[in-house]
N, C-alpha and C positions, 0 to 999 in steps of 0.2 A: 637351430630352431628359430623361427620368426618371433619377434617380440610379442609376448602374449597380451591379450586384451582382457581386462577386468570389466565386465559389463554388469552394471547395477540395474536390476529390473525392479521398478517401483511403480506403484499407483500414485498419481497426483493426489494429495490428501484432500479430496472432496468428500464431505460427510455423506453425500448422496450415493457415492460409488465405492467407498472403501469396503473391502471384503471383511465383513463382520465375523465370518467363520474363524478367522485368525484371532479375533478379539471378542469372544462371545459374551464377556461380562461388561462390555463397554457400550455406551450409546454411540450414535453416529459421530457426534462432534468429538468425543473423547477418542474414538477409534481413529479419526482423521488426524488428531494431534499426535497420537502414538505412531501412526504411519509416517508422519512428517519427521518425528524423532528417529525412527528406524532408518529412513532414507538418509538423513544427515549423518547418522552413525556409520552407515555403509560408506558414504563419501569420505568420512574422516579416516576410516581404516584403509580405504583405497589410496588416499593421499599418503598415509603412513607407509603403505607398501611401496609406493612409487619412490620413497626415499631410500628403500632397501635394495630394490632391483628395478631394471628397466621394464616398465609396463605401460600400456595405454589404459586410461580410465574413461569409461563411457557411462553416462546415465541415460537409460532408456525408460521413458515414462509412458504410462497409460493415461488417457484423458488429459493430454497436454501436448502442445506443440514444443519443438525444441526450444523456441524462444521463451515459452512459458516456463519450462523447466529451468532454464538459465535465470529467469527472473526470480524464481524462488530459491534456487540452489546455486548461486553464483560462486564458482570456485575455479581458481587457476589450474590449468593442466587437465581439465575435464572437457570432453566433448558431449554433445547432447543430441539425442535422437528420439523419435517417436516409435513406439512398439508397433503401431498400425493395428489393423483389425484381425479378428480371428481368435481361436483358442490359444492358450499359452504355448502349446507345442508349435503351432504355426508361427507365432511371434518369435519364439526362440530360434526356430529354424532359419527364419529370415535374418535374424541378428548374426547367426553363425555364418551364413552365406556372405553377409556384408563384411565379415572379418577376413574373408579369403582363406589363405592357408595357415594363418596364425591360430594358435590355441586360444580358446575362449573360456573364461571362468565366469559363469553367470552367478551373480550374488542376488538371491531373492531376499529382499530386505525384510526379514521376518524375525531376526533374533539379535538381541543386544549382546549375546555372548560371543559373537564373532569378533575376531581380532585380526590385525595385520599378520601376525604369526601364523594363524590358521589359514589365511589366504595364501601365504608363502608355502606352507606345507602342501596345500591343494595343488598349487602350480608345480611344485616339485614332483608330486605324484603324477601330474598330467604329462610330464616329460617322459614318463615310463608307460603309462596306461592311456588308452584313447578316451576313457571315460572315468571321471571322478565324481563321486556322489557324497554329499553330507546331508543327512536328514535332520529335521527337528524332532522333538520328543514324540510327536504324533505320527511320524513317518512321512510327512510332506517334505519336499526338498528345500534346503537352505542354500546349498552350493551345488551347482551342476557344472562340471568341467568337461569339455569335449574337444577332440582334436581330429579333424577330418572324418567325421562320422556320417555325414550325408543327411538328407531330409528324412529318410526312413526312420531314423532313430527317434525323432520326436513325433512321429505320426500318431494322431489320436490322443496325445498327452494333454490333459487339462491342468493337472498339478494343483487343484484346489482342495482335493479331498484328503483326509487322513490316510496314510499308507500309500500315497500315490507314487512315492519313490520306487516302490516295488515294480511299478509299470515300466520304469526306465531300466531297472535291472533285467526284467524279462526281455525288453527290446534289445539290450546289449547281448544277452545270451543268444537270441535268435540270429543276431548279426555276427556272432563269434567274436565279440569285442570284450577284452578284459576290463574289469571294473575295479577301481580302488575305492573301497568304502571307508569313509572317515567316521569317527565317533559322533553320535547325534548330539545336537544342542537343544537347549530349552527355548521356549517362547515366552514373551511377556503377554499376559492376557488378564490383567486384573486392574481395578480402579487404583489401588495403591501403587501398582507398578507404573501405570501411566503418569500418575501425579508426581511420583518421585523422579521419573525419567524427565518429564517436562521441567520440573523444578531444577533438576541438575543441569539441563541444557540452557535454561533461561539466564541471560546475563544478570549481573548485579543490578539492583534498583538504581535509578538515576538520581544521584545526590552529588553533583559536581561541586568542586570548590569555586570554579569560575566558569562562566559562559559569556558569549557575546551575541549580539543580535543587531540586525538592521530592521528598520520599519517599526521602531518602538512606539512611535506616536500614531501609528495606524490603528485600525479597529482590532484586527486579530493579533498583531504584534503587541499592541498595548495591553490587551487582555492577557496574553501569554506572560508579558513582563510582570504584570500585577500578580498573577498566580504564582510565578516563580518566587517573587519577593515575599509573598504571604506564606507560602507553603514549603519553601526550601530555605530555612533561616541561615544555613551555613554557606549559601551560594552568593558570590559576588558577581555583579553583572556589568559588563562593558557594553554600552549602547552607542551605536553610530547614529547621530541625529543632525538635523539642521535647525539650529537655534533661531533662525529667522522665520521659520514656518509658523503658520497660525496654529497648527496642531500642537507644536511644541509649547506655544504660549498659552494654550488652553488651560483654564483653571484646574481641571481634573488632572492633567499631566503635571502641572506645577506642584499640585498637592502631593502627587505620588513621589516625585523626586525629592521633595522636602522631607517627606515621611521616611524615606529610605536612603537619605543622602550618604550615610556611611557605607552602604553596600552598592552604590552606583558610581560608575565612572562614565562620564559623557564625553564623547569625541565629536566635535563639530566639523564634519567633513564627509566626503564619500570616498569609497575605496579606490577611486581613480585619481584622487587628489594627490598632488605632489607634496601637499602640506603635511601628510601623515608622517610622523617620525618613526624610526625603526621600533621604538618601544610601543607606540600605538599599534603598529602593524602586528607585533607579537601578541599584544593583548587581545586583538581581534581574532587572529587565526590560529593561535596556539593554546587556547583555553581547553582544559580537560573536558568541559561540558560542550565544546564545539561552538561553531558559528551558525546561528539560526538566521536564515535570510528570508525575512517577511516583506521587505521593502518592494513595492510594486505599484504601478499605475493600474487601477481597476476601472479606468474609463471605458465603458462599454459602448459609447455612442459618440466617438470622436468625429467631428464634422469637417475638419480641415486637414490638409497635408501636414501642417506644422504640428497639430495636435497628435496625429498618428505617429509622426517622427518622435515626438516627446515620449510617447508610450514605449516605442522601441528603445530609445536611449535609456530609459529607466529599467525596463524589464529585461532587455538583452544586454545592453552595455553595462549596467550595474552588476549583473550576474557574472559577466565576463571579467570585470575588474576583480571581483571576489575570487574567482577561480584562478586568475593570474597570481594574486597575492598568496593564495594557498599553495600554488605550485612553486612559488619562490621560497617557501619555508621548508626547512629541513626537518621539522617536527610539527606538521599541521594537525590540529584537532579534527574531529568529525565535522562534516558539512551537512547541515539540515536544510534542505531546499523546500520551501513552501510553494508549490505550483498550484494547479487547479485541475479538477476533474475534466474541465472542458478543453483541455489540450486535445481532446478527441475531435474537436471541431464539429463538423456536420455529419460525422459518422452516426450510424444507427445500429441497433442490436446490441449484442454483448460487447462490452469494452473491458479488456483485461488489463490488469495492473502492469504487465510487462510491455504492453503495446504503446507505441508513441508515434513513429513516423507513419504518415498516411497521405493520400492525395485527394481527400474528400472536401477540402476547402474549410474555411473558418467563417464564423459569423462576424468577426470584428478583428481589429488589430491586436486587442488585448489577448485573445486566444492564440493568435498566430505567434505573437512575440513570446508568450509563455511556452509554447511548444518549441520554438527555436532555442530558447534559453535552456529548456529541459534537456534537449538533445546534447548540448554541450556539457551539462551537468552529468548526464548518463555516461558520456565519454570519459569524464574525469573519474567517475566511480569505477567504471570498467578498467581503467588504468591503475587502480589500486587505492584511490582516495577513499577513506572510510566515510560513511554518511548514508543518507537516505533521501528519498523524494516523497513528499506528502501531497496528495491531490484531494483537497476538500472540494465539495460542491459549493453551492451558495451558502456562505456562513452568515447567519443572522444574529444580530445582537439586540439586547434590550436596553442599551445605554444610549443617551442622546448622541447624535452625530449625523453625518451625511454619508452618502455613498451606498453601494449595494448592500452592505451589512445592515443598513438601517431602513431598508425599504418597507418593512412591516410597520415600524414606528411611524414613518411618514404617511403611509396609507391609513393608519389609525387616526392620525391627526385630521385627515380629510374626512373620515367617517364621523369623527366627533363634531367637526364643523357642520356637516350636513345634518346630523341628528339635532343639533342645537337650533338650526335654522328651519327644521321641518321641511327640507327639500330632498328631492331624489338625488342620489349619487350614482352616476353611471360610470362603470369601469369597463372600458373597451377591451375586454379580454374574455374569451369564450368560457362557458361553465366547465367544459372538459379540460381546460388548460391545467397543467401541473408542472411543478419544478422540484428538483431534488434539492433539499435544504437541510442543513444541520445547525445546531446552536453553537455559539462560540465557547460556552462552558465545556460542552462535550468535546469539541474539536481540540481545545487546549489540553484537556486531560488525555486525549488520545495521543497528542504529540509527546507529552511527557512520559506516558506509559510505554510508547514504542521506541523512545530515544535509546535505550540500552542495546537495541539490535543494530546499531550503526555498522558493526563489522560485516553484517550480512549484505549491506548495500542494496536493500530492497526498495520497492515502490509500494505505497499504500494508498488505496482509495478511501478517503475519509468521507463516506457518503452514507445516506440512509437507504434502507432496502425499499422503502415506499416513497414515492413522490408526494409532495403536498399539493392538493388540488385547490383551485380557486373556490370551489363549492364549499370546502371545509373552512376556508378563510371567511367566506360570506356568512356562513352559519355562525361562526364564532363571533364575528363582529356584530351581527344582529342580536346575539344573546347578551352582548355587553352594553350596546348603546340603545337605550330605550327609544322607540319610535324611528329607528333607522330604516330608510327606504333605499335598499341597495340593489342595483340592477347590474347584471353581467351581460355584456353585449358583444357582438362580433366586432372585429377591428375595422370593418368598413362602415360601422354605424356612426352617425354624427356625434361629435363631442357635446356633452351636456352644457347647459347655459350658465351654470354657476362657476364661481371661482374655484370651489372645491373640485368640480369636474375637471377643470383645466389643469389644476395642480396635480391631481391623481393621474391624469392622462400623461402629463409630462414625465412623472416619476416612473410610469409603467413602460414608457417607450423602449428603453434599452433592454427590458426583460422579455418583451414579447417574443423575440426569436427563440428564447429558451423554453417557452411554455408549450411548444409543439415538438420539442426534442424527443427523439425516440431511442435514446441511449439507455442501456441497462448496465450499470457499473458493477462489474465483478469485484468481490471483496475478499478473495481467498487469503491473501496475506494478512489482512486485518483480522479475519475470523480465526486464523490459526494462532496468531501472536498475541491477540488481545480479544478473546471471545466474549468476555463480559462487556467490553465496550461496544463490540459489534451489535450486541443485542440492545444496548441502551440507545443507540443512534436512531432507533425507530420511534422515539418520542416525537410527536408532532411539534416542531419548533414554532410554527405559527400560533397554535393554540397556547403553547407555553408563553410566548411573548404577549399574547392578548391577556392572559391571566396576570402577568406581572405588571402590565401597564394600566390596569384598571384604576388604581389609585393615582398614578402619576398624571393620567389624562383626565381625571375627574369624571370618569364614566358613570352614568346612572345605570345600574345593572337591572335589566328587565326582570 
């Protein structure tokens, strides 16, 4: 007999599409989480079966491409395919045809009671009978085994109603096929069951004894470092820094390292440096809490070839140095790579977390270099390195500083200046402009909450569901600064005459290409693995920043 195929038939866990008949007591989000757990359980027992006997394991998903399935359920030895269109019978018939002459055992991921031993028994029965059926407690199928039965066997089969396994029995009788009926299994269909199942599947909370990071003096990396030191008191941090940099010498960073000196190890180098000792390399890449790679050039408006090459050296070369060091270790910790949602470049429409390579072009060298580096990271993860990729959109901060994270603070300064001088401030950015933005507090909590899932090697869009509009920014600013005359204009309008106009225009220049972006970031992995955080991301970060900076900017509230 040809090597059998175990075909796991599953719906991608989309709350809008999961079959709630199977889980009538659950809401859409809980049902999606349970479907996710059922699929992972089916993959686990498929892998266990493959350790016992030669089988092919295939995951066939509905509402997902093969790449999308792999992005969520990455597992060695598994092939991925789409179910295609049509009723369940049509989709199963196509899958059976694709298998050729080999027996196929369809696992409809509906029961946590399935085990590798039960799959083994079903395959043993399939060597004798052309049809093997195992129903769930309501009579819908959980296992369907077929061997050279032809398309007629599945004709008209929908498989979604209680008792539908009897339709397959009738079809077998009409075709003169013998059927092996296995004992029925139960289903999970309660809130308590889903909560206990998800809790059992969730990795332990993230409380490492040691972690390492790059980019500790940057905006997001520095915020992450501060939160770790504040909220994980047992964790020691090794930080790769450049002590000659202005950000390292900044009073705020100096205060942080003096406050937590006993829990910080600082290494003055980069990972491509020959000056790193073997001990320092181990401290960086073998920490149980992993190596967090925040270091990046976020220059969105490089004007020279040298400046663009500098971006590539940092964003690509620095990442390659880390990956080479991890590859040289015989016990590397997880690798947490902080990328950007805008590796999608100029693509429009839905952008899925598993998608990366494309030929739509990029707005700047920053995007292109982060995309190139992430491709190498994904190759390392696919080769077995534990870790994950995080793709935040524009991360805004409410602390003093420069760079993209502080765009709102800088615009607030321009608004304050215009209001105090009773002059009109013209922002050359159209009213309909919008940009996807999240706050650094939320982003950092998302990083720490998702860190335990490193073994799954997934990618997460850390993005808001709704973009922030310039109209909402203008309204918020006008409500804070008494007498502010703020005008939004098209990009071809003349720059206003004041210093505040020129300052604001210069700050907005690198962001204008993003304000007409038409990308919609899908967040399925985030919503499944951290649903509470996914909901919280919809807080308007611009309004939050404005609220927090009233006192610091001395605003007169209207």
